[in-house]
N, C-alpha and C positions, 0 to 999 in steps of 0.2 A: 505210400499212404495216399488215400484218395483226397483230392483238393475239393473243398466245398466252394462252389461259386456263389458269391453273395450279391446283394442287390446292385451296388455300384462298382463298376470296373474302371480303374484309372491306370492308364499306361504311362510309366516313367521310362522313357526310352534313352538308352545310351546311343551312340552313333550307329550301332548295328541293330538297335531295337531289341535287346536281349531281355531286359528286366521287366517283368510284369508283376504288378502288385494288386491284390484283391482286397478291397476295403469293405468293412461291414457297414451296415446302416447307421450305426452309432458314430462311425468315423466320418461318413459322408451323408449328411441328411438330405432327404428329398422332400422335406416339408415345404410348404408355401413360405415365401419371404414376407408374407403379411405379418404384422404385429398382432400377437394373440396372447391371451392370458395364460396363467399356469394351469396345468392339467388338474381338473377337479376330481373328487372321489367319485367312484362309479356307483350310480344309483341302482335301485332295484326297479326293473321295467316290468310293469304289469300288463297283461293282455286285457284289452277293453273292447267290449262288443261294439262292432261298427255301426254307425248311424246309417239309416237308409240313404241311398244316393239322392242328391238334390233332383228335384223334379224339373222337367222341361215344360214350358208354358203350353197351354192348349192352343189349338189353331184350327180354323175351319178348313184349311187347306189340306187336302188328303195326302198329298205327296211330301208332307213334312214328317211322316212317320219314318222311323229309322230303318224299317225293313223294306221300304220301296227302293227298287233298283234303277240304275241308269239304263238308258236305251241307246245312247250314242247320237251324235249329230246327224249321221246319215239318215236315221229314222225320223228325226225332226224335219229334215229337209224335204221328205216326201210330201208333206202338207204345207210347210211353211218356207217355201223357197224364196219368196220375196223378202221375208223378215231375215232370212239368213244372208241373202245378198246384201242387204243394208248393213248387217253386222260386219260383213267383210270389209266395209269401208273404214272401220275402226282399228286402232292399234292393238286393241285387246285380241283381235283375231290373228295377230302376228306375233303373239307373246313368246311362242316357241315354235321351232321348225327343225326338220331334219337337215343336217348339213349337206352341201353338195351343189348349191346353186350360187355360192358366194363369188363375187367378182372383186376381190380385195387384193391390194398390192402385196408383194413379198416384202418382208422386213426382217431386220436383225436387231435385237435389243440386248445390250449388255447391262447387267445390274451389279456393279462392283460391290454395292452395299451388302448383298447377300451372297455374292460369289456365283451367280448363275448367268448363263448365256443362252438366250432364246432365239429361235428363228421360226418364221411362219412362211409357208408357201402353198400355192394351189396347183395341183397337178391333175389334169384331166377331170376337172370338177370336184376333186377331193381335197379338202383342206387338211394339210399336214403341218404339225408343229414339232419342234424338237427342243430339248433342254439339255444343257451340258453343265455339270458342276465343275467349277474352276476352283482348285484348291492350291494355295500358294503359287498362283500363277500358272499352274499346269492343269490341263483339261483331263478330266477322268472320263468315265463312260458317258455316252450320250444316250438319252431316252427319246425315241421317236414315237409319236402318237398320231392317230387319225382322229380328227374331230367328228363327233357323231351328231351333236345337237347344237343349235344356235338359240341363245336366249336373248329376247328383246326384239322389238320391231325394227330397230335400227335408227329410230328418230333421234335418240340420244346416244345410242351405242349398241354394240352386240357383245355378249359374252358367250363362251363356248364350253361345251362339255365333251368329255371323252370317257369311254368305258374301259376301265382297267381292273382286271381280276374280278369282273362281275359287278363292280361299283361304278357309279357315275362320279367323275372327278372334274372339278372346275379348272379350266386352263388359267395359268397365270397371266395370259395375254387378253386384252379387250380392245375391240375396235371402237374408237371414239369418233362418232360421226360428225359432230360440229367441227372438230379440228381436222377430220379426215386423216387420222393417223393412228397407228398402233401404240399401245402403252400398257403398262402393268395394270392388272385388274385391281379394283378397290381392295385395300387391305393387304396387298402384296409388296408395297414399296417400303420394305423394312428389312433389317438384317436377318431376322429369323423367319422370313416368309415361308409359306407352305409349299412352294413349287407345285408339283403335280400330286399333292397330298390332301387338298381340301375336298373332302367327300361331300356330295350333294345328296341330301335325303328327300324322301317324298314330302316332307314338311317344306323344304326349300322350294320344291317344284309346285306345291299347291297352288300358288298364285300365278304360275306361268303355264302349267300344262292343264289340259281339260280334264283328263282322267288318268290318274296314276294309281296302280294297285301294288301295294306292298306284298312281297313274297314271304310267306311264313310269318306274317306280322312283324317283319323287319323293315323299318322305314328306310334303311340304307341298301336294300335289295328290292328292286321294283321292276314292274313292267309298265311302260308308257303306252296306254291304249289310245289316247287322243292328245295330240299336241295342240297348244294354244288354248286359250279360254273358249269355252263352248256354251251352247244354249243352256245346258243344265246347271252351269255354275250360277246363273242368275235366276233361272226358273225352277230349279230343283229337279230331282230325278223324274223321268217321264214315264215310268212303267205303268202307273195307274191311268194316266192320260191316254196312252196308246191303247190299253185294254178297253177303256170306256169308249173311245172313238171307233175302234175296230168292231165292237159289238153293237154299235149304235144302229137303231132301225128307224128312228124318228128324227125329225129336224130339231136343231137346238135353238133355244131362245136367246136372243142377245140381251135380254133384260137383266139377267144375273150372270155373274162371272162363273166360269167353269172352274169348280173347285178341285178338279183332279190335277191341276198344274198351276203353280204360282205365277201370277201376273204382277210384277212389281208396281205397275201402274195403279193397282187396286189396293196397295198396301199403305199404311200410315207412313208419315215421314220417318219415324224411328225404324220401322221395319224395312222400309225401302233403303234407307241408308245402311242398314245392317248388311245388306247384299254387297254393297261397295266396301263396307268396313272390314269384311272378312279378309280383304287383302290390303286395303289402303289405310288401315289403322294398325299401328304396331308401337306399343309403348317401349320403354327401356326394359321392362320385364313383362312377359306374357305367360299366363298361367291357365291351364285348362281346368275347368271345374272337375271335381272328383267324379270319376266314371266316364268322362268324355275323352275323345281323342282329338288331335289337331284338325281332323277333317270331318268332325261330327256335325258341324253346323249345317242347317238346312234353310234355304231362303224361305221367308215367311215367318221365321222365329226370331226372337231377340238374340243378338250376338252374345250378350252377357249370360245367357243360359248355358253357354259353352265355354267361354273363356273370359278372363279379366285382363285388360291391359293396364299396366301401372307406369306412372311417371314418378320422377323425383322432383317434387314441387311442380310448379307450372312454368313452362319455359316456352319461348317463342323461337328458339333456335330452329333454323331451317334444316330439315332432313327430308330425304326422299319419301319417307313413310309418314310425314308429319302433316299431311294435308287436312286430315279430319280434324285434328286438334286445332289447327290454325283457322279452319272455317268456323269452328264452334266459338272461336274468340271474336268473330266479326260481329259488329253491330248490325250489319245487313242480315246476318243469319238470325241473330237473337231477336230482332224486331219483325221478322217475317215467319209466317207459318208454313210457307210453301217453298222457300229457297232451299235447294238441296243439291246433291251431286249432279243428278240428271237434268237440272235446270240448264247447265252449260254443257254437260257431257252426255249426249244422247247415245244410247247403245244401238240405236237403229236410225242413223241419220239418213235423210233423203239424199239421193244422188245430186239434186240441184239445190242443196241447202246453201245458205249464205256462207261465205268464207268465215273462219272462226272469229277473227277480230270484229267483223260486222255483226256476227251473231251475238257476241258477248256485249257489244255496245248497245244493241237493240234490247237485250235483256235488262241491262242497267237502266235504260230509259223507260222501262215499264214502271219503275218506281221513282226515279229521279228526273227532275226537269233538266232539259239540256242547258238552260241558262243558269242553273244552280252551280255549275262549275266555275270556280274562282281563278283557274289558271288562265293567263292571257292567250289569245288566239294564236299568236305566233308559236308559242310553246306547244300548244295543242296540235297545230298543223305539223310541227316538227316530229311529233310522236304519232302522226297518222290519226289524230283525233281519237286515240284509243283510250278507253277507260282503264283497261287492265295494265297498260304501260306504267301508269302512275299508281293505281290503287291495288294492283296485284303484280308488282314488278318481279323480274327474275332475280333470284337470290342464289348465293353460292350454297352448295350442299357438301356433304362429306365425300362425295365421289369426285375424284379429280376431273378437271376439264368440263364439268357438267353444271349447268345452272337450271333450276326448275322454277316454275311459277309459284310465287308465294300466295298461299290461300287464305291469309288473314286479310280480308278486304278492308282497306282503310287508307289513312295518310301515312306514308312511310317516309323515314328520314335515313340518310346514308349512315348515320351514327347509331341507329338502333341495334339492339342485340338482345339476346336472351340471357337468362340467368346462368351463371357458371356453377357447376357442382364442385365446390371446394371441399377439401377434407376438413377445413375449419368451420364450415357452415353446417348447421343442423339439417340433416336430411329428413324429408317428410315424404312418406309413401302416399301416392294419390292414385286411386282407381279411376280411370277416365270414364268408364261406363259401369258404375257399381251395380252389383246385384244384391238388393237389400232383402230379398227373400231367403238368402242363404242362412243357415244356422251359424251361431257364433263359432262353433267348431270349424266349419268350413271356411269362414272368414279368416280365422287364424291360420288355417292350413294354407290358404292362398297367399296371405301376407308373408308367411314364413318362406314359401317357395319363391316369392318375388324377391325378398331380401337375400336369399341364397343366390339367386340368379344375379342380382346386382353385385353381391360380394365377389362372385367369381369373374365378372365380366367388366366392371367399371374400375379403371385404374386410379381415378381421382376421387374415389369415395373413401370415407372413413371406414376402413375394413373391420376394425374392432367392433364399432357400433353395428355395422351391417351383419356381421357374423352373430353377435349376441342377439340381435333382433330376430334373425332367422332361427336361432336355436330356441329361444324362448317361445316364439310363435309355433314352431313345429312340435315342441314338447307339449304345448297347450292343446294343439290339434290331436295329438296322439292320446292324451289323457281324456279328451272330451269325445272321442269316438270317430274322429275324421282322419285317423291314420291309415294310410295306404302305402304302397310300395314307394311312391315318390317321397313321402314323408320320411320313411325309414331310410331310404337311400340318402336323402338330404342330411339327416342326422349322422349317418355314417361318414359323409364327406366332411362335416364339421369336426367330428371326432378325429378323423385322419389328419386334418390340417393342424390340430392342437396336440397331436401325438397321443391321443387317448385310445390306446390299442384295444383295451378291454371292450370299449363301447363300439369301436369299429366293427369287431367281430359280432357283437350283439345285433347292431342295427343292420349291417350288411346281410347277415344271415336271415333276418326277418324279411328284408326287402326281396331277397332271392326267392324265399319261400312263397311270398305273396304274388309274384308275377313270374310265370313260366315263359313268357314271350321275350324275345330279344329286344326289349324296350331300353330306352336310355336309363331308366331307373334301375332295372336289373343289371345292366352291364356296368353302370357306374359302381354299384354295390359289389358286383363280382370283381371288378378291378381292385377295389380297396381290399377286399377279403383275400384275393389271390396274392397280392403283394405281401400282405400280413403273413399268410401261410408260408410264403417263400422265405421271409425273414425268420420265421420260426422253424425252418428247415422241414416243413411238411410238404415235401416236393411232389408227392403223388397228387395230393389235393390241389395244390397250386397249379400243377400241370393241367389238370382237367379244366380249371378255370381259364387259364390262358389259351387253351385250345378253343373253348367256346368263344372267347373274345376274338380270337383271330378269324374265326369262321363268320362272325357277325359283323366285324368292322375291319376296314383296311387301315391298320395303324402300326407304324414301325415300332412303337414302344411295346405293344402286345406281342409282336413277333420276336422282339429281342428277349422279353421275359420267357416266352415259350422256348426259345433256344437254350438259354442258360439253365432253365428248369430241366429240359430234356437232358442236358449234359450231366446234371446232378443225379439223374436216373440212369446214367451210363448209356445214353442213346446218342452217341457222338454223330453218327450220320444224320439223324433227325435234327440234332442241335445245329449242325452246319447248314442244313437246308433252311431252317427257320431263321437263322441269323443272316443268311444270304438274302432271304426275303426282306428282312428288316432293312438292310442296306440298299437293296433295290428300291424300296419305297422311299427311303431317305438316304441318299448318297452321302450326306454329311453327318451321319450317325456315328459319332466317334466311338462310342462304347461298343457298337456292333462290329466295327473294324478291329478294335482291340480283341474282342472275344474270338472273332474269326482267325486272327493272326495266332492266337494262343492254340486254338483247336487244330489249325493246319500244322502248327509246330508238333503237336502230339501225334498227328497222323503221318508226319514225315513229308508233307508237301511243302518243300522249302520255297518254291515259286510263289504260291499263294500266301504263304506266311509272310514273305517279304513284301508282297504287293499290299496286303492289308496293313501291315506294320508301317509302311511308308505313308499310306493315306492317313492312318491314325496320327502319326507324327506331324504331318502337315496340318491336320485339323487342329491339333493341340497348339501348334505354332501360331496358326491364325487366331485361335481364341485368345492366346496370350498377347497378340498384337493389337487386339481391339480395345 
């Protein structure tokens, strides 16, 4: 009789590893461990005509139009060499680079908490790193990778990217410049860390690379056309400007700005700051306006025409991307009409510019009298008579070994701190830069997606409240005409988490029908639907879904499901190949090793059966020992 492979595989091993049990979803739940209410009755979902997409503000700058194309830095340098050379003096110009010129020491890093062993070395200018999974004290296969890209200027540190299976993957190792040592990358110092599985999307690279193009509208498959921040990131795409200049027959007047290319120096403070905020503002939840993409913003336009950044209440906690919020809390900023990012951070510094500390002090003294400082001269001299040493001190961040300058200008105390998001405290959603021109339907859509993001990512939040807030807002958005694939996929996620299978199918199907591209919304819905179809033993439909998922993302879970689904369709060779891919991506994938052991037993390969059975047994022993 044919064995039906179900969702969860649990290996109960005797000393020889002979007994394999297959448990159904009802016996082994994969639901979230968040507390949720009972499953409600399924409502009737009506189709509602979609509202027109929110409009983008008008602008006199001609290159803010979405159809204007980039021309690349080399084209800009033909006429603006001096400006480009001054930009090269900034760290933005070093935000990303090709690997190959690093002169970093070799290192070996053991991480017993996760059971991984890492090594890094440089051979003939090539940076190589390796990872070995250690299971019950024994080393399994080692993964060797070549580093392809370096992220960061190196002032605070450098992170590294490698290309695996056509996807960019972040290395678990980071070079921390202030300490001159290797360490685990931020977010990796934990038992269930990602090893070489943290995929980097075009969204991640948006603020590091100058020009990244998604392949097939898949943000996880991309071509990097220009590394590091470039001219067009701040000035907008240059196609109109180049066309106008190359066809010019008469001299230009300096009386009026050239409207073919944005010059941030001619923008209002709000619009000038938006150029910086596209990367240096990031709330707890970030939601793109309906119809926009993460990279739709154009310099010269309001940022809130493209996205809304949400916080949970107002907090002064120091985070790497918290500089904008901190600056806006400063009395210096509030009482000034001109203080802004480029007051201190010039994108085109002169080669003979004052040292940073002297420049900052000179800027402060443009508004503050020198004798207004109440600190005694001995303390001031000890701090180098630096204004920022006291009024913008270095503060700890969420990144290990790194301290960044606090951007709330003021009088700081060592005991100060931000609000803590406690599950007992009422959570209030705050749009940092609200867009008041949006319809109520779009406001509800954005709030619902923000609550959903917080529900999925913040461990110290009241998840019942966040989930219900997300569900209510997304339901409202759908009924009012602002429903899109993201709304439908979000409602499918909520339905999945509370075990509301009827509505998982309804909402996931709608999301998939609304977006044909391999977007996060489509693939999230596809994953929910494919798992549901698998549990319903609709294996042909489930297989099609998992095949699309594995082609669009490098994910061990998707490959595992593809493998067990293929086996249910009597495709044993394909099942073994898919399951092997799953454990290649995640060597500590217990279920993958269980399934492979069972399949190799069926095919008579006793050596591979024993190998994967032993690994699965060791992983199970480790899990029980934690």
